[in-house]
DRENTIMAR-48318 format. One record per residue (C-alpha): residue in one letter; residue number from 0; x, y negated, z negated. Coordinates in Angstrom, 1 decimal, decimal comma. Layout:
# DRENTIMAR-48318
['A' NUM [X Y Z]]
...
# end
This chain:
# DRENTIMAR-48318
['M' 0 [-7,0 -7,3 -20,6]]
['A' 1 [-5,2 -4,1 -19,8]]
['K' 2 [-2,9 -2,3 -22,2]]
['M' 3 [0,7 -3,3 -22,1]]
['D' 4 [3,4 -0,6 -21,8]]
['V' 5 [6,8 -1,7 -23,1]]
['A' 6 [9,5 0,1 -21,1]]
['H' 7 [12,6 0,6 -23,2]]
['F' 8 [12,7 4,4 -23,5]]
['P' 9 [14,2 7,1 -21,3]]
['G' 10 [12,4 9,6 -19,0]]
['D' 11 [9,3 9,3 -16,9]]
['H' 12 [7,5 12,6 -17,4]]
['V' 13 [4,7 10,9 -19,5]]
['N' 14 [4,2 8,4 -16,7]]
['R' 15 [3,9 11,1 -14,1]]
['H' 16 [1,4 13,0 -16,2]]
['I' 17 [-0,7 9,8 -16,5]]
['L' 18 [-0,5 9,2 -12,7]]
['R' 19 [-1,6 12,8 -11,9]]
['C' 20 [-4,6 12,5 -14,2]]
['S' 21 [-5,4 9,1 -12,9]]
['V' 22 [-5,4 10,2 -9,3]]
['V' 23 [-7,6 13,3 -10,0]]
['L' 24 [-10,1 11,1 -11,9]]
['A' 25 [-10,0 8,5 -9,1]]
['L' 26 [-10,8 10,8 -6,2]]
['S' 27 [-14,5 10,8 -7,0]]
['S' 28 [-14,7 7,0 -6,6]]
['L' 29 [-11,6 6,5 -4,4]]
['A' 30 [-11,4 3,1 -2,7]]
['M' 31 [-8,7 3,6 -0,1]]
['A' 32 [-6,7 1,2 1,0]]
['C' 33 [2,4 -8,7 5,9]]
['G' 34 [2,7 -12,2 7,8]]
['G' 35 [4,7 -15,5 7,7]]
['E' 36 [6,3 -16,8 4,6]]
['R' 37 [6,8 -19,8 2,3]]
['S' 38 [9,2 -19,6 -0,5]]
['G' 39 [8,6 -20,5 -4,1]]
['S' 40 [11,0 -22,4 -6,3]]
['S' 41 [14,6 -21,9 -5,4]]
['T' 42 [15,6 -20,9 -8,9]]
['P' 43 [13,5 -19,0 -11,6]]
['R' 44 [11,4 -21,3 -13,7]]
['V' 45 [11,1 -18,7 -16,5]]
['K' 46 [13,4 -19,3 -19,5]]
['F' 47 [14,3 -15,7 -20,4]]
['H' 48 [16,6 -15,0 -23,3]]
['H' 49 [18,5 -11,9 -24,2]]
['G' 50 [16,5 -9,7 -26,6]]
['D' 51 [13,2 -11,0 -25,3]]
['T' 52 [10,7 -8,7 -23,6]]
['L' 53 [10,4 -9,4 -19,9]]
['T' 54 [6,7 -9,0 -19,1]]
['I' 55 [5,6 -8,2 -15,5]]
['A' 56 [1,9 -8,1 -14,7]]
['M' 57 [1,2 -5,8 -11,8]]
['I' 58 [-2,0 -6,3 -9,7]]
['G' 59 [-2,7 -3,8 -7,0]]
['K' 60 [-5,7 -3,9 -4,7]]
['S' 61 [-7,7 -1,2 -6,5]]
['A' 62 [-7,0 0,9 -9,6]]
['A' 63 [-9,0 3,8 -8,0]]
['N' 64 [-6,6 3,9 -5,0]]
['P' 65 [-3,8 6,5 -5,5]]
['V' 66 [-1,2 4,5 -3,5]]
['F' 67 [-1,4 1,8 -6,2]]
['L' 68 [-1,2 4,3 -8,9]]
['A' 69 [2,0 5,6 -7,3]]
['A' 70 [3,3 2,0 -7,1]]
['R' 71 [2,5 1,7 -10,8]]
['A' 72 [4,4 4,8 -11,6]]
['G' 73 [7,4 3,5 -9,6]]
['A' 74 [7,2 0,2 -11,4]]
['E' 75 [7,1 1,8 -14,9]]
['A' 76 [9,9 4,2 -14,0]]
['S' 77 [12,1 1,4 -12,7]]
['A' 78 [11,3 -0,7 -15,8]]
['R' 79 [12,4 2,2 -18,1]]
['D' 80 [15,6 2,8 -16,2]]
['L' 81 [16,6 -0,9 -16,0]]
['A' 82 [15,7 -1,4 -19,7]]
['Q' 83 [17,9 1,5 -20,7]]
['R' 84 [20,8 0,6 -18,5]]
['N' 85 [20,9 -3,0 -19,5]]
['N' 86 [19,8 -2,8 -23,1]]
['M' 87 [16,8 -5,0 -22,6]]
['H' 88 [13,0 -4,7 -22,9]]
['I' 89 [10,6 -4,7 -20,0]]
['A' 90 [6,8 -4,4 -20,2]]
['V' 91 [4,7 -3,6 -17,1]]
['Q' 92 [1,2 -4,9 -17,7]]
['W' 93 [-1,4 -3,2 -15,4]]
['L' 94 [-4,1 -5,8 -14,4]]
['T' 95 [-5,4 -4,2 -11,3]]
['P' 96 [-9,2 -4,4 -10,8]]
['Q' 97 [-11,1 -1,1 -10,5]]
['R' 98 [-12,5 -2,1 -7,1]]
['E' 99 [-10,9 -4,2 -4,4]]
['D' 100 [-12,0 -7,8 -4,8]]
['G' 101 [-10,0 -11,0 -4,2]]
['D' 102 [-11,9 -12,9 -6,8]]
['L' 103 [-11,2 -10,3 -9,4]]
['Q' 104 [-7,5 -10,4 -8,5]]
['A' 105 [-7,5 -14,2 -8,9]]
['R' 106 [-9,0 -13,7 -12,4]]
['S' 107 [-6,3 -11,1 -13,2]]
['I' 108 [-3,6 -13,7 -12,3]]
['Q' 109 [-5,2 -16,1 -14,6]]
['D' 110 [-5,3 -13,5 -17,4]]
['A' 111 [-1,6 -12,7 -16,8]]
['V' 112 [-0,8 -16,4 -17,2]]
['K' 113 [-2,9 -16,7 -20,4]]
['G' 114 [-1,4 -13,5 -21,7]]
['G' 115 [2,2 -14,8 -21,5]]
['A' 116 [3,4 -12,8 -18,5]]
['D' 117 [6,8 -13,8 -17,2]]
['A' 118 [6,2 -12,6 -13,7]]
['I' 119 [3,4 -11,2 -11,5]]
['L' 120 [3,7 -8,5 -8,8]]
['I' 121 [0,6 -8,4 -6,6]]
['S' 122 [-0,8 -6,9 -3,4]]
['A' 123 [-3,3 -9,5 -2,1]]
['S' 124 [-6,7 -8,2 -1,1]]
['D' 125 [-7,7 -11,6 0,2]]
['A' 126 [-4,8 -14,2 0,6]]
['G' 127 [-7,2 -17,1 0,8]]
['K' 128 [-8,8 -16,3 -2,6]]
['V' 129 [-5,6 -15,5 -4,5]]
['T' 130 [-3,3 -18,2 -3,1]]
['P' 131 [-4,6 -21,0 -5,4]]
['A' 132 [-4,3 -18,7 -8,4]]
['I' 133 [-0,7 -17,8 -7,4]]
['D' 134 [0,2 -21,4 -7,0]]
['D' 135 [-1,3 -22,3 -10,4]]
['A' 136 [0,7 -19,4 -12,0]]
['V' 137 [3,9 -20,7 -10,5]]
['A' 138 [3,0 -24,2 -11,7]]
['H' 139 [2,7 -22,7 -15,2]]
['G' 140 [6,2 -21,2 -15,0]]
['V' 141 [5,2 -17,7 -14,0]]
['E' 142 [7,2 -16,2 -11,1]]
['V' 143 [5,1 -14,3 -8,5]]
['M' 144 [6,2 -11,7 -6,0]]
['T' 145 [3,9 -10,0 -3,5]]
['F' 146 [4,1 -6,4 -2,1]]
['D' 147 [2,1 -4,4 0,5]]
['S' 148 [-0,2 -7,3 1,5]]
['D' 149 [1,3 -10,8 1,4]]
['A' 150 [-0,1 -14,3 0,6]]
['P' 151 [2,4 -16,1 2,8]]
['A' 152 [1,1 -19,6 2,3]]
['S' 153 [1,4 -19,3 -1,5]]
['K' 154 [4,4 -20,2 -3,7]]
['R' 155 [5,4 -16,6 -4,2]]
['F' 156 [9,1 -16,2 -4,2]]
['A' 157 [9,4 -12,9 -2,3]]
['F' 158 [7,4 -10,3 -0,4]]
['Y' 159 [8,2 -6,5 -0,1]]
['G' 160 [6,4 -4,4 2,5]]
['V' 161 [6,4 -3,2 6,1]]
['D' 162 [6,3 -5,5 9,1]]
['D' 163 [2,5 -5,0 9,7]]
['Y' 164 [2,5 -6,2 13,3]]
['D' 165 [5,3 -3,7 14,0]]
['A' 166 [3,4 -1,0 12,1]]
['G' 167 [0,4 -1,6 14,4]]
['Q' 168 [2,7 -1,4 17,5]]
['Q' 169 [4,2 1,9 16,2]]
['T' 170 [0,8 3,3 15,6]]
['M' 171 [-0,4 2,6 19,1]]
['A' 172 [2,9 3,8 20,7]]
['E' 173 [2,6 7,1 18,9]]
['L' 174 [-1,0 7,5 19,9]]
['A' 175 [-0,3 6,7 23,5]]
['K' 176 [2,4 9,3 23,6]]
['A' 177 [0,0 11,9 22,0]]
['M' 178 [-2,7 11,1 24,6]]
['N' 179 [-0,2 11,1 27,5]]
['G' 180 [-0,9 7,4 28,2]]
['K' 181 [-4,6 7,6 29,0]]
['G' 182 [-7,9 7,7 27,2]]
['K' 183 [-10,4 5,6 25,3]]
['I' 184 [-9,7 4,7 21,7]]
['G' 185 [-11,1 3,0 18,6]]
['I' 186 [-9,2 1,0 16,0]]
['L' 187 [-10,2 1,8 12,5]]
['A' 188 [-9,5 -1,5 10,8]]
['G' 189 [-10,3 -1,5 7,0]]
['N' 190 [-10,8 -4,8 5,2]]
['Q' 191 [-11,1 -7,5 7,8]]
['N' 192 [-10,1 -10,2 5,3]]
['A' 193 [-6,7 -8,6 4,5]]
['L' 194 [-3,9 -10,4 6,3]]
['N' 195 [-1,7 -7,3 6,5]]
['L' 196 [-4,5 -5,3 8,2]]
['Q' 197 [-5,2 -8,2 10,6]]
['A' 198 [-1,5 -8,1 11,7]]
['R' 199 [-1,7 -4,4 12,2]]
['V' 200 [-4,7 -4,7 14,5]]
['R' 201 [-2,9 -7,4 16,5]]
['G' 202 [0,0 -5,0 16,9]]
['V' 203 [-2,2 -2,2 18,1]]
['T' 204 [-3,9 -4,4 20,6]]
['Q' 205 [-0,7 -5,9 22,0]]
['E' 206 [0,9 -2,5 22,3]]
['A' 207 [-2,1 -1,0 24,0]]
['A' 208 [-1,9 -3,6 26,7]]
['K' 209 [1,3 -1,8 27,9]]
['Y' 210 [-0,6 1,3 28,9]]
['P' 211 [-3,0 0,8 31,8]]
['G' 212 [-4,6 4,1 31,2]]
['I' 213 [-5,6 3,2 27,6]]
['E' 214 [-8,9 1,4 26,9]]
['I' 215 [-9,8 0,0 23,5]]
['L' 216 [-13,6 0,5 23,0]]
['G' 217 [-13,7 -1,5 19,7]]
['T' 218 [-12,2 -2,6 16,4]]
['F' 219 [-14,2 -1,3 13,5]]
['P' 220 [-13,8 -2,8 10,0]]
['H' 221 [-15,3 -1,0 7,0]]
['L' 222 [-15,1 -0,6 3,2]]
['E' 223 [-11,9 1,0 2,2]]
['T' 224 [-13,3 4,2 0,9]]
['P' 225 [-13,1 7,7 2,4]]
['Q' 226 [-16,8 7,9 2,6]]
['A' 227 [-17,2 4,6 4,5]]
['A' 228 [-14,2 5,1 6,7]]
['S' 229 [-15,1 8,6 7,8]]
['A' 230 [-18,7 7,6 8,3]]
['E' 231 [-17,5 4,8 10,6]]
['V' 232 [-15,5 7,3 12,6]]
['T' 233 [-18,5 9,7 12,9]]
['R' 234 [-20,8 6,8 13,9]]
['E' 235 [-18,5 5,5 16,6]]
['N' 236 [-17,8 9,0 18,0]]
['K' 237 [-21,5 9,4 18,5]]
['R' 238 [-22,0 5,9 19,9]]
['F' 239 [-19,1 6,3 22,4]]
['P' 240 [-19,1 9,9 23,6]]
['Q' 241 [-16,1 9,1 25,8]]
['L' 242 [-13,9 8,1 22,8]]
['N' 243 [-11,0 10,5 22,3]]
['G' 244 [-8,4 8,7 20,2]]
['W' 245 [-8,2 6,7 17,0]]
['A' 246 [-5,5 4,2 16,0]]
['M' 247 [-6,1 4,0 12,2]]
['I' 248 [-4,2 1,2 10,6]]
['G' 249 [-4,9 2,8 7,3]]
['S' 250 [-5,6 6,4 6,6]]
['W' 251 [-8,8 6,0 4,5]]
['A' 252 [-10,9 8,3 6,8]]
['L' 253 [-8,4 11,1 6,5]]
['W' 254 [-9,1 11,5 2,8]]
['A' 255 [-12,5 12,9 3,9]]
['P' 256 [-12,3 16,7 4,6]]
['S' 257 [-15,4 16,4 6,8]]
['L' 258 [-13,3 15,1 9,7]]
['L' 259 [-11,1 18,2 9,7]]
['T' 260 [-14,0 20,1 11,3]]
['E' 261 [-15,6 17,2 13,2]]
['L' 262 [-12,5 16,2 15,1]]
['D' 263 [-11,5 18,9 17,6]]
['P' 264 [-7,7 18,6 18,1]]
['K' 265 [-8,3 19,6 21,8]]
['R' 266 [-10,3 16,4 22,3]]
['Y' 267 [-9,3 13,9 19,6]]
['K' 268 [-5,9 12,5 18,7]]
['V' 269 [-5,3 10,3 15,6]]
['V' 270 [-2,3 8,3 14,5]]
['A' 271 [-2,6 6,6 11,1]]
['V' 272 [-0,6 4,5 8,7]]
['D' 273 [0,1 6,4 5,4]]
['A' 274 [0,5 10,1 4,8]]
['L' 275 [-1,0 11,0 1,4]]
['P' 276 [-1,8 14,6 0,1]]
['P' 277 [-5,3 15,0 1,6]]
['E' 278 [-4,1 13,9 5,0]]
['L' 279 [-1,4 16,5 5,4]]
['D' 280 [-3,9 19,0 6,7]]
['Y' 281 [-4,7 16,7 9,6]]
['V' 282 [-1,0 16,9 10,7]]
['D' 283 [-0,9 20,7 10,2]]
['K' 284 [-4,1 21,2 12,3]]
['G' 285 [-2,8 18,9 15,1]]
['I' 286 [-5,5 16,3 14,8]]
['A' 287 [-2,9 13,7 13,7]]
['P' 288 [0,3 14,6 15,5]]
['V' 289 [2,0 11,7 13,6]]
['L' 290 [1,4 9,8 10,4]]
['L' 291 [3,4 6,7 9,6]]
['A' 292 [4,0 6,8 5,9]]
['Q' 293 [4,7 3,9 3,6]]
['P' 294 [6,9 5,0 0,7]]
['V' 295 [4,4 3,5 -1,7]]
['Y' 296 [6,2 4,5 -4,9]]
['K' 297 [8,9 2,0 -3,9]]
['W' 298 [6,4 -0,9 -4,0]]
['G' 299 [6,8 -0,6 -7,8]]
['T' 300 [10,5 0,2 -8,0]]
['V' 301 [11,7 -2,4 -5,6]]
['G' 302 [9,2 -5,0 -7,0]]
['V' 303 [10,5 -4,6 -10,6]]
['E' 304 [14,1 -4,5 -9,5]]
['T' 305 [13,7 -7,7 -7,5]]
['I' 306 [11,9 -9,5 -10,4]]
['V' 307 [14,6 -8,4 -12,9]]
['D' 308 [17,4 -9,5 -10,5]]
['R' 309 [15,7 -13,0 -10,2]]
['L' 310 [14,6 -13,6 -13,8]]
['Y' 311 [17,2 -11,7 -15,9]]
['F' 312 [20,3 -11,7 -13,7]]
['K' 313 [19,5 -15,1 -12,0]]
['K' 314 [20,3 -13,7 -8,6]]
['N' 315 [19,2 -15,1 -5,3]]
['V' 316 [16,8 -12,6 -3,7]]
['P' 317 [15,6 -12,5 -0,1]]
['Q' 318 [12,2 -14,0 0,5]]
['R' 319 [11,3 -11,0 2,7]]
['I' 320 [12,4 -7,5 1,8]]
['P' 321 [11,5 -5,0 4,6]]
['M' 322 [10,1 -1,6 4,0]]
['E' 323 [10,6 1,1 6,7]]
['L' 324 [7,8 3,5 7,7]]
['V' 325 [8,5 7,2 7,5]]
['R' 326 [7,4 9,2 10,5]]
['V' 327 [5,7 12,4 9,3]]
['N' 328 [4,9 15,3 11,7]]
['K' 329 [4,9 19,1 11,5]]
['E' 330 [8,7 19,3 11,5]]
['N' 331 [9,1 17,3 8,2]]
['L' 332 [5,7 18,0 6,7]]
['N' 333 [7,0 20,1 3,9]]
['T' 334 [9,8 17,7 3,0]]
['W' 335 [7,3 14,8 2,8]]
['A' 336 [5,0 16,9 0,7]]
['R' 337 [7,7 17,5 -1,8]]
['Q' 338 [8,5 13,8 -1,9]]
['L' 339 [4,9 13,0 -2,7]]
['K' 340 [5,0 15,6 -5,5]]
['D' 341 [8,2 14,1 -6,9]]
['W' 342 [6,5 10,7 -6,9]]
['G' 343 [3,7 12,1 -9,1]]
['F' 344 [0,9 12,6 -6,6]]
['A' 345 [-1,6 15,1 -7,7]]
['E' 346 [-3,3 17,6 -5,3]]
['V' 347 [-0,4 18,1 -3,0]]
['P' 348 [-1,4 21,4 -1,2]]
['E' 349 [0,8 24,2 -2,5]]
['K' 350 [1,3 25,6 0,9]]
['Y' 351 [3,4 22,6 1,9]]
['L' 352 [5,6 22,7 -1,1]]
['K' 353 [7,3 26,0 -0,2]]
# end
């Protein structure tokens, strides 16, 4: 079981240092990577008493993925702040598997329950595999909240994330605009078992139908690593010489610098969800006129705040908490780069921080 960090001290410089180091170490093996809803119990089952430590187990999709490291940083910073302001003790327990795997996540949920966690904050890699474990955790008195990727049929009490269908629609609308409403495109689809990505694909497909001049040549799932995603783009570009646009519902491929030279901005246009440090060059070069960024640090801050509101302050919280995408282009590229730096991301190109 992962080490528990008890958050009842001020400042977050240590956490940011850990995040920066973790991201640098993760890049060599980086594994890049919302729906209906069913509420859990109407009131918290956890019996939390003043002076106790509120333990939150956090389970992202992959510990090698910087977006989840940023979410962890946000969770730990929020825990420290809330602990200090409310004279309480909060522990964030990191139980994210190193690689994305629904079965491993289900085991992490079981570990959290056995380890005495009061709540679980999880991004579901495979809702079908984690839903039974979530329901079992709730049955044992452990409150569960999802973020990023939901498990809508489970007894989780709340979900925080973007509207994935709408995110797909936004991606396609921006791509159609960049391509002047005509061209042949591919959808880079990531993990085909993830409900949030399935919803984004549906959004892209439905939005594309509004443009008679746009033709979708295929939807292409892949392992969520830069290597696998960029290789898929290269493979399909060769297979379909007429392809000249990509709707990327996740930006895994743009972590690979190889596409900076392979994708000629005069021929190819890309719009992708997320805007992380290695992807900023694609905006600057004009290959990706727009990236739709998720403020991933807030997965952690909002998640911890919501759990504390429910368990400690006994508040009623919404079952669905919306996250708004941030439109990143050349005009606000520097502002966004500084935001990533403030959230603890390593390797933000210095030229964008001026």
